C-alpha positions in Angstrom: 60.0 76.9 134.8 61.0 73.4 133.7 64.6 72.5 132.8 63.6 72.0 129.2 62.3 75.5 129.0 65.5 76.8 130.6 67.6 74.8 128.1 65.6 76.1 125.2 66.0 79.8 126.4 69.7 79.3 126.8 70.0 77.6 123.4 68.4 80.6 121.8 70.9 82.9 123.4 74.1 80.9 122.9 73.5 79.6 119.4 74.3 82.9 117.6 77.5 83.4 119.7 78.7 79.9 119.0 78.0 80.3 115.3 79.9 83.6 115.2 82.9 81.7 116.7 82.6 79.2 113.8 81.8 76.4 116.2 79.0 73.9 116.6 76.8 73.6 119.8 77.4 69.9 120.4 75.3 69.7 123.6 73.5 71.7 126.2 72.6 70.3 129.6 71.2 71.9 132.8 71.5 69.5 135.8 72.1 69.9 139.4 72.7 73.6 139.2 75.3 73.3 136.4 74.7 74.6 132.9 77.0 72.7 130.7 77.6 74.1 127.2 79.6 71.7 125.0 81.2 73.2 121.9 82.9 71.4 118.9 84.4 72.3 115.6 82.3 71.8 112.5 82.0 68.3 111.1 85.0 67.6 108.9 87.3 70.0 110.6 90.9 69.1 111.5 91.5 69.2 115.3 89.2 70.2 118.1 88.4 73.2 120.2 91.4 74.7 121.9 91.6 76.2 125.4 91.9 79.8 124.1 88.6 79.3 122.2 86.9 77.8 125.2 88.0 80.7 127.3 86.7 83.3 124.8 83.4 81.4 124.5 83.1 81.3 128.2 83.5 85.1 128.5 81.0 85.8 125.7 78.4 83.3 126.9 78.7 84.4 130.5 78.1 88.0 129.6 75.1 87.2 127.4 73.6 84.9 130.1 74.1 87.6 132.8 72.4 90.2 130.6 69.3 88.0 129.8 69.2 85.8 133.0 67.5 82.8 131.4 68.4 80.4 134.3 66.4 80.8 137.5 68.5 81.0 140.7 72.2 80.3 141.1 74.0 78.1 138.7 77.5 77.3 137.5 78.4 77.8 133.8 80.7 75.1 132.4 81.9 75.5 128.8 83.7 72.5 127.4 84.5 70.5 124.4 83.3 66.9 123.9 86.8 65.4 124.0 88.2 62.5 122.2 85.8 60.0 123.7 82.5 61.8 123.5 79.1 60.9 124.9 76.4 60.2 122.3 73.0 61.3 123.6 71.0 62.5 120.6 70.5 61.2 117.0 72.5 64.2 115.8 75.4 63.0 117.9 75.3 59.6 116.3 74.9 61.0 112.8 77.9 63.2 113.3 80.1 60.2 114.4 79.4 57.8 111.5 82.6 55.9 110.6 84.0 56.0 114.1 84.2 53.2 116.7 81.5 53.5 119.4 80.8 51.6 122.6 77.1 51.1 123.6 75.6 49.9 126.9 72.0 48.8 126.5 69.1 49.0 128.9 67.2 45.7 128.9 68.8 43.1 126.7 66.7 39.9 127.3 69.5 37.5 126.7 71.6 39.6 124.3 74.9 41.1 125.3 74.5 44.3 127.3 77.6 46.0 125.8 78.3 46.2 122.1 81.2 47.9 120.3 81.9 48.5 116.7 82.1 51.0 113.8 79.0 53.2 113.5 77.8 52.6 109.9 74.5 54.4 109.9 72.3 56.5 112.2 68.7 57.6 111.6 66.4 59.6 113.8 65.4 56.4 115.6 68.3 54.0 115.6 72.0 53.4 115.0 73.7 50.5 113.2 77.1 49.1 114.2 79.5 46.8 112.4 80.4 44.7 115.4 84.0 44.1 116.5 83.0 40.7 117.8 80.3 38.6 116.1 77.2 38.1 118.2 76.3 34.7 119.6 74.2 34.0 116.6 77.1 35.0 114.2 75.8 38.4 113.3 78.3 41.0 112.4 76.0 44.0 112.3 73.5 45.3 114.9 70.9 48.0 114.7 69.9 49.5 118.1 67.0 51.8 118.8 68.0 54.9 120.7 65.3 54.0 123.3 67.3 50.8 124.1 70.6 52.7 124.7 71.5 53.4 128.3 74.9 55.0 127.4 77.0 55.4 124.3 80.3 57.0 123.5 83.0 57.2 120.8 86.1 55.1 121.4 89.4 56.7 120.5 91.5 54.2 118.7 95.2 54.7 119.2 97.5 54.1 116.3 100.6 51.9 116.5 103.4 53.4 118.6 106.8 53.7 116.9 109.4 51.2 118.0 112.1 52.7 120.2 115.1 53.7 118.2 113.3 53.2 114.9 114.3 55.7 112.2 111.7 58.0 110.7 111.2 56.4 107.3 109.1 59.3 105.9 112.1 61.5 105.7 114.2 61.5 102.5 117.9 61.1 102.9 120.3 62.7 100.4 
């Protein structure tokens, strides 16, 4: 049985459980004896997946996988969340992150920069468009990259300004 067949069998088993938990199946990988199930909150939700939810999902998924045994041989089940800086591997991942800053490492660049970073402004089934942080050598401020050209991509968590030490909270009303 191929890894793709295994992943599809696992996907069919875990999707209803993930849906019942009001979560999204962000990613599913089977590599090197590890079955990694990545869960996320639905698009537009405040916050992420907490440890209590990960623990519950792990118990439920483990029980279902043990009952149906879709993975040949021994494997390790890893249930996780994508985190703040998440890997982007599929068109759905890119489409979900429109409006966020992303860093992309390209495969063969033929003279262009191998790494680009900017705000993801569009994502189709074949490519992603970034508003570049730094203009390209030719002055372009936007770049469209085919997924087939991407070696790795991830979101970049942008930290807000830190409050100055000793500064008063100006959002509080004083009477």
